[in-house]
TORZA-318892 format. One line per 3 residues: number of its first residue (from 1); their letters; for each residue x, y, z of N, C-alpha, C. Coordinates in Angstrom, 3 decimals. Layout:
// residues N
NUM	a	X Y Z X Y Z X Y Z; ...
//
This chain:
// residues 224
1	mpn	74.027 123.222 99.831 74.609 122.565 101.005 75.565 123.536 101.701; 75.547 123.601 103.055 76.406 124.530 103.768 77.868 124.225 103.533; 78.716 125.239 103.831 80.161 125.054 103.656 80.713 124.006 104.614
4	tpd	80.069 123.866 105.780 80.525 122.876 106.758 79.386 121.883 107.030; 79.149 120.952 106.115 78.063 119.990 106.279 78.300 119.073 107.466; 77.213 118.677 108.127 77.378 117.765 109.255 77.527 116.335 108.746
7	ktm	77.798 115.423 109.683 78.074 114.034 109.336 76.916 113.384 108.588; 75.688 113.675 109.020 74.522 113.083 108.370 74.436 113.510 106.909; 74.675 114.786 106.654 74.618 115.295 105.276 75.724 114.689 104.421
10	lke	76.903 114.513 105.018 78.013 113.909 104.274 77.727 112.445 103.934; 77.126 111.723 104.883 76.764 110.334 104.627 75.725 110.232 103.514; 74.756 111.150 103.522 73.734 111.143 102.483 74.343 111.463 101.121
13	llk	75.284 112.411 101.115 75.983 112.749 99.874 76.709 111.531 99.326; 77.419 110.826 100.207 78.155 109.627 99.810 77.207 108.552 99.276; 76.107 108.332 99.984 75.152 107.311 99.559 74.504 107.663 98.227
16	egc	74.147 108.932 98.049 73.552 109.357 96.779 74.533 109.158 95.629; 75.794 109.498 95.879 76.813 109.299 94.849 76.979 107.830 94.507; 76.939 106.970 95.502 77.075 105.530 95.264 75.887 104.988 94.473
19	iel	74.694 105.489 94.766 73.522 105.080 93.989 73.724 105.444 92.522; 74.245 106.645 92.280 74.506 107.089 90.907 75.511 106.179 90.210; 76.463 105.631 90.980 77.484 104.739 90.415 77.018 103.279 90.360
22	gid	75.819 103.010 90.887 75.309 101.640 90.898 75.906 100.787 92.003; 76.282 101.434 93.110 76.919 100.743 94.237 75.967 100.714 95.420; 75.820 99.548 96.013 74.960 99.380 97.194 75.817 99.572 98.440
25	ltd	75.743 100.742 99.051 76.548 101.069 100.221 75.693 100.939 101.467; 76.108 100.080 102.402 75.343 99.900 103.636 75.639 101.027 104.624; 74.805 101.124 105.661 75.024 102.127 106.710 76.365 101.907 107.402
28	ema	76.714 100.636 107.618 77.993 100.321 108.264 79.166 100.787 107.413; 79.077 100.585 106.114 80.134 101.051 105.217 80.219 102.568 105.218; 79.071 103.225 105.164 79.046 104.691 105.164 79.667 105.244 106.451
31	ekf	79.418 104.581 107.554 79.996 105.009 108.825 81.520 104.872 108.798; 82.016 103.821 108.199 83.473 103.651 108.083 84.083 104.765 107.230; 83.397 105.144 106.187 83.887 106.256 105.366 83.950 107.550 106.182
34	mry	82.982 107.780 107.051 82.991 108.990 107.870 84.155 108.974 108.867; 84.443 107.813 109.421 85.578 107.695 110.331 86.895 107.889 109.566; 86.942 107.365 108.374 88.104 107.559 107.492 88.311 109.053 107.239
37	lne	87.243 109.750 106.910 87.300 111.186 106.660 87.835 111.939 107.876; 87.314 111.609 109.059 87.750 112.291 110.285 89.233 112.070 110.552; 89.694 110.833 110.370 91.107 110.531 110.594 91.988 111.229 109.558
40	lkt	91.517 111.283 108.331 92.259 111.961 107.272 92.447 113.436 107.618; 91.390 114.076 108.080 91.467 115.498 108.442 92.407 115.710 109.638; 92.333 114.828 110.629 93.171 114.960 111.826 94.641 114.780 111.481
43	wnk	94.974 113.727 110.757 96.361 113.459 110.400 96.898 114.502 109.424; 96.030 115.048 108.604 96.466 116.003 107.587 96.975 117.308 108.193; 96.668 117.528 109.470 97.144 118.741 110.147 98.648 118.690 110.385
46	tin	99.195 117.479 110.485 100.638 117.330 110.744 101.383 116.612 109.620; 100.645 115.850 108.801 101.255 115.131 107.670 100.530 115.551 106.400; 101.274 115.856 105.368 100.665 116.279 104.112 100.119 115.068 103.362
49	lts	98.877 114.695 103.704 98.243 113.545 103.072 97.492 113.921 101.799; 96.862 115.085 101.811 96.063 115.523 100.675 95.916 117.038 100.702; 95.824 117.633 99.521 95.565 119.066 99.425 94.068 119.361 99.469
52	vin	93.257 118.310 99.391 91.806 118.465 99.462 91.404 118.443 100.936; 90.933 119.563 101.462 90.655 119.640 102.900 89.184 119.860 103.220; 88.390 120.312 102.255 86.953 120.482 102.474 86.283 119.105 102.550
55	ekd	85.432 118.905 103.548 84.853 117.582 103.784 84.022 117.093 102.591; 83.218 117.977 102.048 82.407 117.604 100.880 83.303 117.212 99.718; 84.383 117.961 99.511 85.312 117.651 98.420 86.013 116.319 98.641
58	ivi	86.323 115.995 99.898 86.946 114.694 100.193 86.003 113.570 99.797; 84.729 113.710 100.148 83.740 112.688 99.805 83.655 112.503 98.300; 83.633 113.619 97.566 83.456 113.543 96.113 84.758 113.195 95.400
61	rhf	85.818 113.943 95.676 87.049 113.838 94.888 87.946 112.680 95.289; 87.776 112.181 96.498 88.570 111.028 96.921 87.719 109.763 97.025; 86.642 109.801 97.805 85.857 108.590 98.019 85.097 108.172 96.761
64	lds	84.247 109.049 96.251 83.437 108.675 95.086 84.283 108.498 93.831; 85.294 109.344 93.664 86.182 109.181 92.507 86.857 107.805 92.543; 87.311 107.384 93.729 87.933 106.053 93.862 86.953 104.947 93.515
67	lti	85.683 105.130 93.866 84.687 104.079 93.689 84.172 103.962 92.262; 84.592 104.868 91.369 84.118 104.763 89.990 84.528 103.449 89.331; 85.607 102.840 89.814 86.065 101.575 89.199 85.463 100.340 89.871
70	lpi	84.704 100.531 90.958 84.215 99.372 91.719 83.314 98.450 90.896; 82.376 98.953 90.075 81.554 98.016 89.298 82.374 97.061 88.419; 83.487 97.523 87.876 84.357 96.644 87.084 84.946 95.552 87.982
73	iik	85.361 95.947 89.175 85.994 95.003 90.097 84.980 93.990 90.613; 83.771 94.450 90.925 82.728 93.544 91.409 82.422 92.473 90.359; 82.424 92.875 89.099 82.191 91.906 88.020 83.269 90.829 88.025
76	ads	84.523 91.228 88.202 85.628 90.264 88.250 85.585 89.441 89.533; 85.091 90.048 90.624 85.072 89.406 91.927 83.946 88.384 92.067; 83.058 88.336 91.097 81.903 87.447 91.219 82.292 85.976 91.153
79	vkp	83.432 85.683 90.550 83.870 84.284 90.429 84.662 83.851 91.648; 85.637 84.666 92.046 86.457 84.393 93.222 86.955 85.725 93.767; 87.324 85.771 95.062 87.827 87.029 95.616 89.030 87.536 94.815
82	vkl	88.988 88.794 94.472 90.014 89.402 93.638 91.185 89.892 94.474; 92.400 89.654 93.984 93.606 90.236 94.571 93.919 91.516 93.808; 93.828 92.634 94.503 93.978 93.938 93.876 95.221 94.644 94.374
85	ldi	95.973 95.236 93.461 97.139 96.032 93.808 96.858 97.496 93.474; 97.061 98.364 94.462 96.937 99.810 94.278 98.339 100.403 94.387; 98.845 100.927 93.268 100.212 101.446 93.218 100.225 102.941 93.524
88	gsg	101.096 103.331 94.454 101.191 104.739 94.826 99.953 105.202 95.547; 99.587 104.493 96.604 98.291 104.679 97.255 98.133 106.004 97.977; 99.243 106.638 98.383 99.140 107.906 99.103 98.410 107.733 100.421
91	agf	97.259 108.388 100.554 96.448 108.267 101.771 95.438 107.127 101.677; 95.618 106.260 100.654 94.772 105.067 100.570 93.816 105.027 99.398; 94.014 105.912 98.412 93.081 106.003 97.296 93.671 105.400 96.026
94	pgi	92.938 104.522 95.360 91.545 104.127 95.605 91.369 102.876 96.475; 92.463 102.246 96.911 92.385 100.916 97.522 91.518 100.805 98.749; 91.635 101.754 99.704 90.862 101.640 100.934 89.363 101.862 100.687
97	plk	88.941 102.890 99.932 87.514 102.978 99.617 86.966 101.727 98.936; 87.747 101.128 98.037 87.294 99.913 97.371 87.122 98.770 98.374; 88.022 98.655 99.330 87.939 97.606 100.354 86.739 97.827 101.266
100	iac	86.486 99.069 101.640 85.335 99.354 102.504 84.041 98.942 101.807; 83.925 99.302 100.531 82.688 99.047 99.794 82.578 97.622 99.265; 83.695 96.889 99.233 83.690 95.497 98.775 84.621 94.694 99.679
103	prl	84.146 94.298 100.863 85.009 93.664 101.870 85.690 92.379 101.408; 85.172 91.713 100.384 85.791 90.459 99.902 87.140 90.691 99.248; 87.408 91.894 98.802 88.654 92.165 98.084 89.878 91.881 98.946
106	dvt	90.904 91.357 98.308 92.218 91.196 98.935 93.096 92.313 98.365; 93.371 93.335 99.180 93.981 94.573 98.691 95.414 94.731 99.201; 96.311 95.059 98.280 97.680 95.426 98.632 97.902 96.880 98.214
109	lve	98.262 97.713 99.194 98.528 99.135 98.975 100.036 99.340 98.996; 100.578 99.937 97.951 102.024 100.152 97.877 102.299 101.644 97.808; 103.131 102.110 98.737 103.440 103.542 98.844 104.863 103.688 99.376
112	srk	105.658 104.566 98.746 107.059 104.713 99.140 107.273 105.723 100.269; 106.267 106.547 100.566 106.420 107.551 101.617 105.933 106.983 102.944; 106.867 106.802 103.873 106.601 106.072 105.110 105.441 106.648 105.917
115	kkv	105.367 107.977 106.022 104.321 108.584 106.844 102.930 108.244 106.305; 102.817 108.168 104.999 101.526 107.820 104.421 101.204 106.345 104.640; 102.239 105.518 104.639 102.034 104.101 104.950 101.570 103.938 106.394
118	yfm	102.161 104.691 107.317 101.727 104.641 108.721 100.260 105.026 108.835; 99.862 106.056 108.092 98.457 106.483 108.128 97.551 105.369 107.613; 97.895 104.765 106.481 97.048 103.700 105.928 96.950 102.519 106.884
121	rhi	98.048 102.164 107.517 97.993 101.053 108.473 97.107 101.405 109.661; 97.142 102.660 110.088 96.264 103.122 111.162 94.801 102.999 110.756; 94.486 103.402 109.532 93.103 103.311 109.043 92.656 101.859 108.962
124	irs	93.519 100.987 108.459 93.178 99.568 108.348 92.825 98.993 109.725; 93.635 99.348 110.734 93.354 98.875 112.101 92.092 99.521 112.670; 92.004 100.838 112.527 90.902 101.590 113.147 89.544 101.178 112.597
127	lgl	89.491 100.900 111.308 88.212 100.542 110.691 87.944 99.045 110.723; 88.901 98.269 111.231 88.717 96.823 111.303 88.520 96.195 109.929; 89.393 96.560 108.993 89.226 96.090 107.618 89.722 94.662 107.399
130	gma	90.296 94.050 108.435 90.642 92.643 108.353 92.055 92.372 107.872; 92.349 91.091 107.692 93.691 90.654 107.330 93.958 90.758 105.828; 92.889 90.783 105.013 93.061 90.760 103.559 93.246 92.167 102.994
133	ika	94.022 92.964 103.703 94.448 94.271 103.199 95.726 94.644 103.932; 96.702 95.131 103.178 97.966 95.518 103.803 98.555 96.703 103.064; 99.295 97.528 103.807 99.983 98.678 103.240 101.479 98.440 103.338
136	lde	102.164 98.492 102.203 103.590 98.179 102.141 104.405 99.430 101.854; 105.488 99.568 102.577 106.424 100.676 102.389 107.453 100.253 101.339; 107.039 100.300 100.072 107.897 99.842 98.980 107.621 100.648 97.722
139	rae	108.459 100.436 96.710 108.237 101.012 95.392 107.837 99.868 94.448; 106.691 100.008 93.814 106.178 98.931 92.964 107.100 98.650 91.779; 107.869 99.666 91.354 108.779 99.471 90.223 110.131 98.925 90.647
142	gne	110.326 98.719 91.940 111.599 98.205 92.433 111.796 96.742 92.084; 113.043 96.352 91.814 113.334 94.968 91.424 112.908 93.970 92.484; 113.110 94.332 93.760 112.775 93.411 94.847 111.264 93.154 94.891
145	fis	110.476 94.219 94.750 109.022 94.053 94.787 108.537 93.267 93.576; 109.054 93.588 92.400 108.652 92.877 91.192 109.013 91.395 91.292; 110.207 91.108 91.804 110.635 89.719 91.944 109.721 88.935 92.879
148	aht	109.282 89.586 93.947 108.446 88.908 94.934 106.986 88.791 94.499; 106.553 89.648 93.575 105.117 89.706 93.260 104.812 89.591 91.766; 105.721 89.069 90.983 105.466 88.912 89.551 104.211 88.076 89.312
151	gsf	103.280 88.629 88.538 102.061 87.897 88.174 101.141 87.584 89.332; 101.205 88.362 90.419 100.467 88.024 91.646 99.062 88.603 91.735; 98.720 89.591 90.914 97.493 90.344 91.154 96.509 90.220 89.989
154	div	95.245 89.998 90.351 94.184 89.884 89.345 93.860 91.239 88.721; 93.944 92.296 89.538 93.672 93.651 89.070 94.751 94.581 89.615; 95.287 95.427 88.754 96.257 96.448 89.152 95.690 97.802 88.771
157	tsr	95.701 98.745 89.705 95.184 100.078 89.422 96.002 101.122 90.158; 95.694 102.384 89.887 96.424 103.479 90.524 95.759 104.799 90.181; 95.874 105.760 91.103 95.503 107.153 90.800 96.760 108.033 90.786
160	afs	97.941 107.417 90.877 99.167 108.178 91.134 99.917 108.599 89.868; 99.625 107.973 88.750 100.431 108.197 87.549 99.781 109.203 86.616; 100.555 110.200 86.194 100.060 111.131 85.182 100.242 110.547 83.782
163	sle	101.227 109.662 83.626 101.521 109.061 82.323 100.971 107.641 82.258; 100.131 107.396 81.273 99.595 106.056 81.079 100.704 105.062 80.773; 101.676 105.477 79.960 102.779 104.591 79.601 103.576 104.173 80.830
166	dfl	103.868 105.124 81.718 104.619 104.808 82.932 103.843 103.814 83.797; 102.541 104.043 83.942 101.720 103.149 84.755 101.719 101.732 84.189; 101.526 101.601 82.893 101.461 100.273 82.289 102.790 99.535 82.416
169	nva	103.891 100.261 82.280 105.203 99.618 82.400 105.448 99.075 83.802; 104.922 99.778 84.826 105.066 99.301 86.206 104.075 98.169 86.486; 102.841 98.325 85.990 101.787 97.361 86.317 101.930 96.029 85.593
172	mpl	102.458 96.057 84.384 102.516 94.878 83.514 103.102 93.631 84.188; 104.308 93.687 84.756 104.876 92.462 85.326 104.156 91.972 86.586; 103.409 92.848 87.231 102.744 92.492 88.486 101.364 91.883 88.280
175	cap	100.809 92.088 87.100 99.481 91.593 86.777 99.539 90.115 86.392; 98.567 89.355 86.870 98.506 87.930 86.541 98.093 87.735 85.078; 98.461 86.614 84.463 97.983 86.306 83.120 96.454 86.333 83.081
178	lgr	95.896 86.979 82.076 94.460 87.189 81.901 93.876 88.150 82.945; 94.762 88.781 83.730 94.315 89.766 84.698 93.983 91.092 84.023; 93.573 92.062 84.848 93.159 93.361 84.349 94.041 94.472 84.929
181	iia	94.350 95.431 84.105 94.991 96.665 84.545 94.007 97.785 84.261; 93.630 98.528 85.286 92.632 99.584 85.138 93.307 100.933 85.332; 93.333 101.712 84.257 93.887 103.063 84.312 92.746 104.057 84.449
184	ikg	92.851 104.944 85.431 91.831 105.967 85.670 92.317 107.261 85.017; 91.720 107.625 83.900 92.173 108.768 83.128 91.037 109.766 82.905; 91.383 110.899 82.293 90.399 111.918 81.977 89.656 111.613 80.684
187	pav	88.765 112.523 80.271 87.919 112.258 79.103 88.674 112.167 77.790; 89.847 112.789 77.688 90.598 112.810 76.422 91.635 111.699 76.352; 91.317 110.552 76.908 92.288 109.461 77.021 92.707 108.912 75.652
190	dne	91.860 109.048 74.635 92.187 108.501 73.317 93.525 109.027 72.804; 93.860 110.259 73.195 95.123 110.851 72.750 96.337 110.220 73.419; 96.091 109.459 74.496 97.188 108.917 75.291 97.350 107.407 75.110
193	lir	96.399 106.765 74.456 96.453 105.317 74.318 97.688 104.884 73.540; 98.323 103.846 74.051 99.530 103.327 73.421 99.438 101.806 73.346; 100.270 101.234 72.522 100.356 99.782 72.444 101.508 99.304 73.322
196	vqg	101.212 98.339 74.168 102.231 97.716 74.996 102.191 96.229 74.727; 103.336 95.675 74.377 103.388 94.239 74.053 102.899 93.421 75.235; 101.974 92.496 74.954 101.439 91.639 76.008 100.159 92.168 76.626
199	lsv	99.739 93.381 76.240 98.502 93.970 76.759 97.595 94.325 75.605; 96.296 94.213 75.836 95.334 94.702 74.854 94.226 95.444 75.587; 93.653 96.457 74.939 92.571 97.234 75.544 91.297 96.413 75.477
202	lei	90.735 96.081 76.623 89.506 95.309 76.691 88.291 96.212 76.488; 88.286 97.353 77.180 87.184 98.303 77.038 87.578 99.648 77.643; 86.888 100.684 77.200 87.023 102.011 77.791 85.642 102.430 78.269
205	ikv	85.525 102.662 79.567 84.233 102.979 80.172 84.266 104.427 80.660; 83.304 105.198 80.203 83.196 106.588 80.639 82.241 106.640 81.826; 82.721 107.212 82.927 81.906 107.307 84.139 81.934 108.742 84.654
208	kvp	80.782 109.356 84.765 80.711 110.694 85.336 80.912 110.608 86.841; 81.801 111.421 87.374 82.006 111.475 88.825 80.815 112.194 89.436; 80.108 111.564 90.383 78.924 112.202 90.954 79.210 113.592 91.518
211	fed	78.280 114.517 91.256 78.324 115.888 91.762 79.481 116.716 91.180; 80.135 116.207 90.146 81.241 116.921 89.506 80.954 117.045 88.017; 81.424 118.120 87.425 81.349 118.272 85.974 82.603 117.646 85.361
214	rtn	82.754 116.348 85.612 83.985 115.652 85.230 83.677 114.188 84.959; 84.315 113.668 83.921 84.112 112.268 83.546 85.438 111.521 83.603; 85.430 110.365 84.251 86.597 109.490 84.247 86.509 108.529 83.068
217	slv	87.624 108.335 82.403 87.736 107.273 81.407 88.466 106.112 82.060; 87.783 105.019 82.243 88.375 103.840 82.858 88.842 102.912 81.732; 90.147 102.891 81.534 90.715 102.084 80.445 91.126 100.735 81.032
220	vft	90.460 99.696 80.564 90.695 98.346 81.094 91.530 97.557 80.090; 92.733 97.211 80.524 93.640 96.392 79.724 93.593 94.966 80.240; 93.761 94.014 79.361 93.894 92.624 79.779 95.295 92.138 79.399
223	ke	95.864 91.319 80.282 97.184 90.775 80.029 97.062 89.466 79.277; 97.703 89.402 78.144 97.571 88.238 77.269 98.390 87.067 77.787
//
């Protein structure tokens, strides 16, 4: 593939990756991802949204990587629309890709850096993602946010935490009883697993990131 692939090639790359992940991506969804990519590149010239600037890499390392958890969410969403919290969303990952590919989701994006929140709100408006998604300029670990949203979310996830323990401590009070906390980790996650009172490991799913020599370990915790 050329260093500067055109839009059609990028859409095909995205669709092929989604097929590999077992995701049915429509043409309309793929087009929204391309518009997201264009806006990300434009805003990134003045705001440090991501260090990944190659278009192909954005598709793989941001879009497809974010979507590795979607099959788990779709399974939970089959009963009723899921309320999902994405902590430390940055430029919208994984929450916005998940919303594009699964419009039924009710997504809350939490990010403490205002410029990134402005970008996410712009994307939400530009792509017409609807009312059931919002970007909040807050800290998920803050007392005010926890007080307002204790037990509010069916699924809590994040790509922002390097420490599993830190993520679980922030996510725990925000997750609803019997809800799920999904940690996106690397292949050696067994070395990092810890016991947290009130949480139990439901399953660990290994998912190869399409077009990458890399495997995500999706650690799914359930709140007792």
